[in-house]
N, C-alpha and C positions, 0 to 999 in steps of 0.2 A: 604512762602505765597506769593500774590498780594505786591512789595513793595511800589504800591502808595496807594491801600485799607489798608496797616496797619499804616501809618504814615498820613492820613484821621482819621482815626478813632480814633488815642493819639489824634492829633488837636481836634478830635472834644469832648474827655470825657477830656480832659486833662486841669489843671487850666492856663488860659494866663495871661500875665506879664500886662495889663489894664483889671481892672476891667469889662472895660465899650464894650469889647468886647463879655465877657463872657455875657452880658447883653443884647447887639446886637441877639448874638446867641439864647437865653433865648426865645424873644422875636419873631426870625423867627419864631423856631417853637411853639411857641405860637399858633401865627398867623396864621400859617398853622394848627393847628392840630385844633382852634376856625373852620374854613370857609369848612376844611373836618367834624366837629362833622355839623353844622350846612348842611349841605350839606345830610348827612347820617340821620336827623331828619326832614329835610325840604321831602326830597324822599319820608320817610319814613311815614308821617303823610298824602301824598296825596298819598299813595297808599292806605293808612287806609280808605282815600275818597270815593277810587275807591270800594274797599273791600263794603262801608256802602252802594254805589252806585248797587254791587250786588244783594249785601243781604235785599235789598229792593224794589230788581222785585214781582211786586206783584201777587200771583197767580192766575188771573187771566189770566196772563202774558204769551204767550202759550212760550214751548220751542222753535220752530220753525214758521214762518208767513210767508204764501202764500199770497203776492199783484199781482195785474197785473202793466208790466214796463208804460204802457200806460192806460190811461186811469184813471177811479175809479170801476169800475168793470167787472166782467168776468162772465163766465158760470162754475157751479160746474161740468156740464157734459161735458167738456170736455175729450177726453181718456187721457192725458197725467196725468189732475186732479184723476182718474178714476186709473188711474195706479199708483199713487203715496199711497195714499189709501190702495191700497194690501201691499206696503212694510213691509216686516215681524219687520221693526225696529219700527214700528206704533205703537203708544197702542191702540190712541183715536185719532179723527177727530173733527171739527168743522165750520159749515160753518157761517159766521156772516158779517152783514150788516152792517157799521157804517156812520150815519152822524148826520148832526145839524138840531135842532129843537126849536121849540118853547111850553115850559112845561107851563099850566093853572091850576091851581089848586084855585078854589076859583073866591079871586079874587087880588091870588096872581100870578105871573108868572115870566118866567125867561129861558132864552138860556139854553137847555142842548144841551149834545151830547148821542142821542141815540145809544143803542147796542143791535141790532138784534141777536139775536143767537138761534140755531137747538137745537134739544133734549139732540142733544149728549154730550153738553156744560157741562152738570152738571159731563159728564166721567174727564171733562179737570181738576179740583178741587175740595176740600171739600168747598162747599160754604155752607151750614148748618152752619158752626162756626164764618162768616161773619158777618152773621145778629143779627142787634140789636133788631131788633122790626120783630115780623109779621113771616112769611114763606118765604120759596122762590119755588113759584108758576107763572106760566107766562102764560100757557093756562087751563081752565079744561071746557072740553065740547068747547060748543061756548063762554062763559066768559073770554077776556083777561088782564091777570092781569100785573103788573109792580112791577122791588125791584129796589128802587133807593136809591142814595149816600145820605149818612147823612148830605153832607152840603145842595144837593139838598133838602131833605124834612124840613130844619131847616128853608132853604130862602122861601120855598113857603109852610111852614107852613103844612106842608103834613103827616099823620099820616094811620097806614097802617091796616085801620079796614073793607075794602074790600065795603063798602058803598059808600062813595063821589067820583068818578069817576075824574081821571085826563085828560086835555085834553093835546092833543097832537097835531100841525099845523106845516106844511110844505110846503114848495113852490112847485107847479106843473110844472113840467118839463115839457118844450116845451111847456108852455103856456104864453100866452102873456098875461101881467095884464089890464084887464076892470076897466079903474079908475071909470065909472059909479059903476061900481059892483065888488069893489076887494079882495072881499071875496071867491071871483069864481075861483081865484088863488090859492089859498090853500088846502091842503089836509087836510082831519079833522077829527080826529079816537077816541076815547073815550078809555081808558081802566083803571084797577084800583087796587091800590098801595096794596101792598102783600106783603112785607117787605120793610126794608131800613138798607143797608150794609153798614160798615167803613171796609176800609182797608189803611186807616191813609197816605194816596195819594193823596194829593190835589187835583190832573188833573181826578181823580176818583170819588172821595166823593163829590167835590162842582159843578161836573159837568154831571155827568154817570147816565143817566138811562137804565136797562135792559129791554128786553122786546122779546116777540117769534119772531120770524124769519120770521111766515108768517105774524104777524101785522104789521113788519118793513115795506115789501114786501109791502105792502097797501099803509103805510103809504108813502113809498116815490116814490111809483109808478112802483116796479120793476117787474119781470116778474117771473124767476129762476134765475137770477145774485143777487151774493154776492160779496163784497166788498173785504174778506179776507176767507183765512182758517188756522183756528188754528189747530197745529201740536203737540198731546201727545209722548215724544217718550216712550222706554222701559227705555232706561238708557240715560240719559240725558248726559251723560259727553260722551257720541258718536255724538254729536250735531253737530261741524263739519264739521264730517264724513258723516253723515248722507243730513244735507243744500247743500254739494257738492257733493250727490249723486242727491239729487233732483233736482239741479237746475241745474244740466246735461238733466236729464227727463225733464225739463219745456224749456230749450230752454232759451232765450231772450223775451219772450213774458209776463214771471210773473219773480218777487225778491223774491230770499229766507231770511230771516233776523232772526239770534239768536237770544239771549235776549237781547245782549249789540249792537246788530245793531239796535233793534226798540228803547231802552234808547241811541241811539248812541249821544244827541245834551247833555245829562249829561256825558255821559263819556269822549267825545269831550274837552268837558268845562273843565273837571277836568286837562282831558292830558296836556293839552296846558298851562292854570297856572303850572304845576308841573315845565315843560320843562324851561319855561322863569322862572322863580324860579329859579331852576336849571343855569343860562345862566346869572342869574344875580349874585348867588353866585360863582358861576366859574369868573365871571370878579373880585370880593372882593378876590379869592385868589390870584388873578395872582399878585393884588396890596402885599396882602402877601408875597407870592414868591419876589416879590422886597426887603423883607427885606434882604434877604439870600445872595444878588449881598452887599450889606450895610454888612454883617457880613464878608464877604468874602474878600474884601476889609479891611475891618482894619483887617483879620487876618494873611494876604498878606503883611501889612505892618509889622506886631510883628513879624512876622516868616520870615524878612527879611536876618535875620544873619542864618538862618537855612536851609534859602535860597541858601546864597552862599557860605554853608559848603555845600549841596546836587551838586553842581557846580563845587568845588574843589576836588569830591570826583570822578567826572564825571560826575554826572546828567545830560541831557540836557534838553530844554524845555519844549520839551515832557511830559518827565514822571513829571515835575515843576507842568505843566500845567493839568494832570491828579490827580498831587494829589491835587490841588483845585478843581475841577469837582466834583472826588468823594465826596470831604468836602460838598459842595453845593446839591450834589442828597442825603449825607446816612440825613443832615437837612432836604430836602423836606421829606426822608422817613421816619423816625422818627415823624415828624410831623405828614405824614399821618395814621401813625398806631395806636397812639394818639387819635388821631382825630376821624378813624375808630372804637376803643375800646369804648370809654366814648361815640360816639354819638349810638354806637349797647347797650351797657347800662342803657344811658339813655330813649331808646326805651322801649326795654322793661321795665325798670318801669316804662312808661306812658303807656304801654298796660295791665299791670298787677292795678296796681293802680290807675292808671287814675288820676296822679300828677295837671296836668294840667288842669283844669274846660273850659268848654265851653261859661257855663254863671253861675251869681251870684246866681240864682234861680233854682234853683231844677223843672224840669217837663219843661224849659221853651224849651228849643230841644228833639228832637229824643233821643240825647244821653248828657250821662253829662257832657264826657273827649272829648278829641281829641282821635280820633281812628289812630290807630298806626300798620301798617305790616310793620317788614324787612322782603325785600327780598334780599337773598344772591346775585344777578344778579345783583341788584343797586350798593353792596357792591365794587360786582370786576370792576364793572364801573367806583364807585367813586374812588377807590383806582388805577386805571388807569389811569384817568382823570387826578388825582391829581400828579401822577409820569410822565406821560406825560410833563405837564405847569413847572412842578419843574424843568425836565429835558432840558426842550426845553429856560427856562428864565436862568439858568445856563449857558446852554451853551454859 
């Protein structure tokens, strides 16, 4: 058996001559354990929020989105676009135009986001179950219809009655405003409300109106251009591989985004908060580990007779130093293990029983309790971080 390790282990668990040393050692272990537990719980909660963001992807968000790297629109008849549409891994594609416009219904008006979609948009998702009123119909014969978000419908007092038309206004591109008659600077179209949808996401429900692609081209004065190409894959789990394949085909003139990249702002915010919080807890851990230094100092004083005996038996300074270094590492390791086990247990309890609520009133938030997801890669990273900090400070 390794002699320094054997002696250090005995010092860790044996009773000291002064109770203060035992108390300091326990405080050191508890400090490291609490800081480690806090790291586990914090990272797991942020992982839960990241999973919540991914789970809240709207069903109208495509598996892959193709947009131009320069400008707002591109030609869907580009041979490269036609080539990717024929890829065997792609189940469906939909051409889309998205632009801002002004909606007017009766005496009410509101800026809205117009999403003009092709007929194949129906194949991207099951849209009918999203409707809370009316039906999903964008064009029948020569009559144009629209489907509005529930927030837009409330603000405009819009009804899916197919009787009162909704007016849409958009500034004409490359046309100077005539101050004598400013209305000529706007494209003005009519469409009839056919349905009202709810995705339970404010950016869609409060702003979006779906219309047909030909009507969107008429409103925004485009000929064949589109602003994006929505792609639905046969196997969504292969999205990163297919994304790289499509990006290689399209080159630098286009950008291909997966679902996480389409929600880049939300994911980036959660990740930044996660690692900033982790760094703050790491500083707290450093302070906690310094208690180990105090514990070792007291232990050295307490074991001065033992040190002298070891010297008389032939032990050199290197061996004695290793004893107390290992003692410090054992304290850090014990605190890390206790903290990891406690953190994982707390996270599993929160995940299954929702002990910590987000609000006092039910229904205030989308979820009732803090979301938690334990990633074993994070557990390993925390363990290595605690051990490294403990090793360096004790050293």
